[in-house]
ChimeraX commands (.cxc) that place a marker at each C-alpha (Angstrom):
marker #1 position 46.63,87.69,248.45 radius 0.5
marker #1 position 48.22,90.88,250.67 radius 0.5
marker #1 position 46.22,93.50,251.22 radius 0.5
marker #1 position 47.65,96.30,249.07 radius 0.5
marker #1 position 47.22,93.54,246.01 radius 0.5
marker #1 position 43.49,93.11,246.08 radius 0.5
marker #1 position 43.59,97.17,246.35 radius 0.5
marker #1 position 45.56,97.31,243.41 radius 0.5
marker #1 position 43.95,94.42,241.67 radius 0.5
marker #1 position 47.55,92.75,241.40 radius 0.5
marker #1 position 47.35,88.93,241.42 radius 0.5
marker #1 position 50.67,87.35,241.02 radius 0.5
marker #1 position 51.20,84.77,238.46 radius 0.5
marker #1 position 51.21,80.95,240.04 radius 0.5
marker #1 position 51.84,77.93,237.97 radius 0.5
marker #1 position 48.20,76.98,237.66 radius 0.5
marker #1 position 47.10,80.55,236.45 radius 0.5
marker #1 position 50.10,80.77,234.09 radius 0.5
marker #1 position 49.25,77.22,232.53 radius 0.5
marker #1 position 45.68,78.52,232.23 radius 0.5
marker #1 position 46.45,81.83,230.54 radius 0.5
marker #1 position 48.11,80.29,227.92 radius 0.5
marker #1 position 45.12,77.26,227.03 radius 0.5
marker #1 position 43.51,81.34,226.78 radius 0.5
marker #1 position 41.80,80.83,230.04 radius 0.5
marker #1 position 39.57,83.95,231.55 radius 0.5
marker #1 position 40.15,84.89,235.09 radius 0.5
marker #1 position 37.44,87.06,236.62 radius 0.5
marker #1 position 35.51,87.16,233.64 radius 0.5
marker #1 position 38.68,89.48,232.15 radius 0.5
marker #1 position 41.50,87.83,230.03 radius 0.5
marker #1 position 44.97,87.32,231.40 radius 0.5
marker #1 position 47.61,88.99,231.24 radius 0.5
marker #1 position 50.82,88.28,228.95 radius 0.5
marker #1 position 53.95,88.70,230.91 radius 0.5
marker #1 position 54.90,91.89,228.84 radius 0.5
marker #1 position 51.97,93.74,229.32 radius 0.5
marker #1 position 51.98,92.25,233.79 radius 0.5
marker #1 position 55.51,94.23,233.74 radius 0.5
marker #1 position 57.11,90.90,232.99 radius 0.5
marker #1 position 55.49,88.43,235.17 radius 0.5
marker #1 position 56.55,90.03,238.28 radius 0.5
marker #1 position 52.98,91.07,238.86 radius 0.5
marker #1 position 53.09,94.80,238.14 radius 0.5
marker #1 position 51.45,97.81,236.61 radius 0.5
marker #1 position 51.42,101.28,236.81 radius 0.5
marker #1 position 49.95,102.90,240.30 radius 0.5
marker #1 position 48.50,106.18,240.22 radius 0.5
marker #1 position 50.24,109.29,242.09 radius 0.5
marker #1 position 48.08,109.42,244.65 radius 0.5
marker #1 position 47.24,105.78,245.45 radius 0.5
marker #1 position 51.30,105.00,246.24 radius 0.5
marker #1 position 50.04,106.68,250.16 radius 0.5
marker #1 position 47.24,104.84,250.16 radius 0.5
marker #1 position 48.02,102.59,253.13 radius 0.5
marker #1 position 49.88,105.24,254.76 radius 0.5
marker #1 position 49.28,106.34,258.27 radius 0.5
marker #1 position 50.28,109.65,260.98 radius 0.5
marker #1 position 53.32,108.53,261.53 radius 0.5
marker #1 position 54.56,107.73,257.92 radius 0.5
marker #1 position 53.24,110.73,256.82 radius 0.5
marker #1 position 55.34,113.13,259.71 radius 0.5
marker #1 position 58.13,111.02,258.78 radius 0.5
marker #1 position 58.06,111.86,254.84 radius 0.5
marker #1 position 57.64,115.51,256.04 radius 0.5
marker #1 position 60.53,115.33,258.27 radius 0.5
marker #1 position 62.52,113.61,255.69 radius 0.5
marker #1 position 61.40,116.16,253.24 radius 0.5
marker #1 position 62.56,119.48,255.33 radius 0.5
marker #1 position 66.73,117.39,255.84 radius 0.5
marker #1 position 66.54,117.31,252.05 radius 0.5
marker #1 position 65.66,121.26,251.54 radius 0.5
marker #1 position 67.92,121.82,254.60 radius 0.5
marker #1 position 70.25,120.08,253.22 radius 0.5
marker #1 position 69.86,120.29,249.36 radius 0.5
marker #1 position 69.85,124.62,250.62 radius 0.5
marker #1 position 73.68,123.93,252.47 radius 0.5
marker #1 position 75.83,124.67,248.89 radius 0.5
marker #1 position 73.82,127.64,247.76 radius 0.5
marker #1 position 74.61,129.02,251.30 radius 0.5
marker #1 position 78.32,128.05,251.49 radius 0.5
marker #1 position 78.65,130.61,248.38 radius 0.5
marker #1 position 77.22,132.95,249.91 radius 0.5
marker #1 position 79.78,132.36,252.83 radius 0.5
marker #1 position 82.35,132.66,250.36 radius 0.5
marker #1 position 81.62,136.09,249.54 radius 0.5
marker #1 position 81.46,137.16,252.44 radius 0.5
marker #1 position 85.35,135.76,253.29 radius 0.5
marker #1 position 86.57,137.56,249.87 radius 0.5
marker #1 position 84.44,140.58,251.28 radius 0.5
marker #1 position 86.78,140.20,254.71 radius 0.5
marker #1 position 89.93,140.35,253.02 radius 0.5
marker #1 position 89.09,143.10,251.15 radius 0.5
marker #1 position 87.01,145.42,253.18 radius 0.5
marker #1 position 89.24,145.44,256.27 radius 0.5
marker #1 position 91.45,148.28,257.23 radius 0.5
marker #1 position 94.09,146.38,259.19 radius 0.5
marker #1 position 95.19,142.72,259.39 radius 0.5
marker #1 position 93.61,142.54,263.20 radius 0.5
marker #1 position 90.35,143.61,261.40 radius 0.5
marker #1 position 91.10,141.11,258.61 radius 0.5
marker #1 position 91.60,138.41,261.58 radius 0.5
marker #1 position 87.81,139.44,263.17 radius 0.5
marker #1 position 86.12,139.38,259.64 radius 0.5
marker #1 position 87.84,136.36,258.57 radius 0.5
marker #1 position 86.89,134.30,261.53 radius 0.5
marker #1 position 83.18,135.72,262.00 radius 0.5
marker #1 position 82.53,134.46,258.76 radius 0.5
marker #1 position 85.06,131.15,259.18 radius 0.5
marker #1 position 82.39,130.50,262.00 radius 0.5
marker #1 position 79.36,130.74,260.19 radius 0.5
marker #1 position 80.87,128.40,258.00 radius 0.5
marker #1 position 81.20,125.71,261.23 radius 0.5
marker #1 position 77.72,126.23,261.39 radius 0.5
marker #1 position 76.63,125.54,258.33 radius 0.5
marker #1 position 77.80,122.24,258.09 radius 0.5
marker #1 position 76.96,121.47,261.69 radius 0.5
marker #1 position 73.39,122.07,260.11 radius 0.5
marker #1 position 74.14,120.80,256.97 radius 0.5
marker #1 position 75.44,117.10,258.39 radius 0.5
marker #1 position 72.61,116.85,260.71 radius 0.5
marker #1 position 70.12,117.54,258.13 radius 0.5
marker #1 position 71.93,115.29,255.64 radius 0.5
marker #1 position 71.57,112.80,258.40 radius 0.5
marker #1 position 68.07,113.19,259.06 radius 0.5
marker #1 position 67.19,112.79,255.66 radius 0.5
marker #1 position 69.37,109.92,255.15 radius 0.5
marker #1 position 67.88,108.20,258.93 radius 0.5
marker #1 position 63.96,108.65,257.15 radius 0.5
marker #1 position 63.95,107.76,254.17 radius 0.5
marker #1 position 66.47,104.20,254.30 radius 0.5
marker #1 position 66.06,102.88,257.93 radius 0.5
marker #1 position 62.76,104.80,259.09 radius 0.5
marker #1 position 60.28,102.31,258.10 radius 0.5
marker link #1:1,2 radius 0.2
marker link #1:2,3 radius 0.2
marker link #1:3,4 radius 0.2
marker link #1:4,5 radius 0.2
marker link #1:5,6 radius 0.2
marker link #1:6,7 radius 0.2
marker link #1:7,8 radius 0.2
marker link #1:8,9 radius 0.2
marker link #1:9,10 radius 0.2
marker link #1:10,11 radius 0.2
marker link #1:11,12 radius 0.2
marker link #1:12,13 radius 0.2
marker link #1:13,14 radius 0.2
marker link #1:14,15 radius 0.2
marker link #1:15,16 radius 0.2
marker link #1:16,17 radius 0.2
marker link #1:17,18 radius 0.2
marker link #1:18,19 radius 0.2
marker link #1:19,20 radius 0.2
marker link #1:20,21 radius 0.2
marker link #1:21,22 radius 0.2
marker link #1:22,23 radius 0.2
marker link #1:23,24 radius 0.2
marker link #1:24,25 radius 0.2
marker link #1:25,26 radius 0.2
marker link #1:26,27 radius 0.2
marker link #1:27,28 radius 0.2
marker link #1:28,29 radius 0.2
marker link #1:29,30 radius 0.2
marker link #1:30,31 radius 0.2
marker link #1:31,32 radius 0.2
marker link #1:32,33 radius 0.2
marker link #1:33,34 radius 0.2
marker link #1:34,35 radius 0.2
marker link #1:35,36 radius 0.2
marker link #1:36,37 radius 0.2
marker link #1:37,38 radius 0.2
marker link #1:38,39 radius 0.2
marker link #1:39,40 radius 0.2
marker link #1:40,41 radius 0.2
marker link #1:41,42 radius 0.2
marker link #1:42,43 radius 0.2
marker link #1:43,44 radius 0.2
marker link #1:44,45 radius 0.2
marker link #1:45,46 radius 0.2
marker link #1:46,47 radius 0.2
marker link #1:47,48 radius 0.2
marker link #1:48,49 radius 0.2
marker link #1:49,50 radius 0.2
marker link #1:50,51 radius 0.2
marker link #1:51,52 radius 0.2
marker link #1:52,53 radius 0.2
marker link #1:53,54 radius 0.2
marker link #1:54,55 radius 0.2
marker link #1:55,56 radius 0.2
marker link #1:56,57 radius 0.2
marker link #1:57,58 radius 0.2
marker link #1:58,59 radius 0.2
marker link #1:59,60 radius 0.2
marker link #1:60,61 radius 0.2
marker link #1:61,62 radius 0.2
marker link #1:62,63 radius 0.2
marker link #1:63,64 radius 0.2
marker link #1:64,65 radius 0.2
marker link #1:65,66 radius 0.2
marker link #1:66,67 radius 0.2
marker link #1:67,68 radius 0.2
marker link #1:68,69 radius 0.2
marker link #1:69,70 radius 0.2
marker link #1:70,71 radius 0.2
marker link #1:71,72 radius 0.2
marker link #1:72,73 radius 0.2
marker link #1:73,74 radius 0.2
marker link #1:74,75 radius 0.2
marker link #1:75,76 radius 0.2
marker link #1:76,77 radius 0.2
marker link #1:77,78 radius 0.2
marker link #1:78,79 radius 0.2
marker link #1:79,80 radius 0.2
marker link #1:80,81 radius 0.2
marker link #1:81,82 radius 0.2
marker link #1:82,83 radius 0.2
marker link #1:83,84 radius 0.2
marker link #1:84,85 radius 0.2
marker link #1:85,86 radius 0.2
marker link #1:86,87 radius 0.2
marker link #1:87,88 radius 0.2
marker link #1:88,89 radius 0.2
marker link #1:89,90 radius 0.2
marker link #1:90,91 radius 0.2
marker link #1:91,92 radius 0.2
marker link #1:92,93 radius 0.2
marker link #1:93,94 radius 0.2
marker link #1:94,95 radius 0.2
marker link #1:95,96 radius 0.2
marker link #1:96,97 radius 0.2
marker link #1:97,98 radius 0.2
marker link #1:98,99 radius 0.2
marker link #1:99,100 radius 0.2
marker link #1:100,101 radius 0.2
marker link #1:101,102 radius 0.2
marker link #1:102,103 radius 0.2
marker link #1:103,104 radius 0.2
marker link #1:104,105 radius 0.2
marker link #1:105,106 radius 0.2
marker link #1:106,107 radius 0.2
marker link #1:107,108 radius 0.2
marker link #1:108,109 radius 0.2
marker link #1:109,110 radius 0.2
marker link #1:110,111 radius 0.2
marker link #1:111,112 radius 0.2
marker link #1:112,113 radius 0.2
marker link #1:113,114 radius 0.2
marker link #1:114,115 radius 0.2
marker link #1:115,116 radius 0.2
marker link #1:116,117 radius 0.2
marker link #1:117,118 radius 0.2
marker link #1:118,119 radius 0.2
marker link #1:119,120 radius 0.2
marker link #1:120,121 radius 0.2
marker link #1:121,122 radius 0.2
marker link #1:122,123 radius 0.2
marker link #1:123,124 radius 0.2
marker link #1:124,125 radius 0.2
marker link #1:125,126 radius 0.2
marker link #1:126,127 radius 0.2
marker link #1:127,128 radius 0.2
marker link #1:128,129 radius 0.2
marker link #1:129,130 radius 0.2
marker link #1:130,131 radius 0.2
marker link #1:131,132 radius 0.2
marker link #1:132,133 radius 0.2
marker link #1:133,134 radius 0.2
view
């Protein structure tokens, strides 16, 4: 039995325990759980939220924090893009001449590029840490 199974009191059903459960035997002084109460025989059951990270160490906490920051930064990209789009529209209306329009639009376009690079980096950090870092 693994460490997490002992801590969370999850017993995987075996052929001997399933036959004893059918016969009505008790396991450790408790009635054996049926397949419907044990999550379909998967050894499941609900775990309280505060116990989800019971085996996480400092490195796991740091990785999850970085992944969360990446997710927040990636999620902030869309609202920032709407702000930049509003600035782009303002660049056309508030310019005195053609050169001024080109300068203003170029400045906002560069900000769009910065946002795209930052969003791509944040998305990579989020995906890499949440999906690939163990």
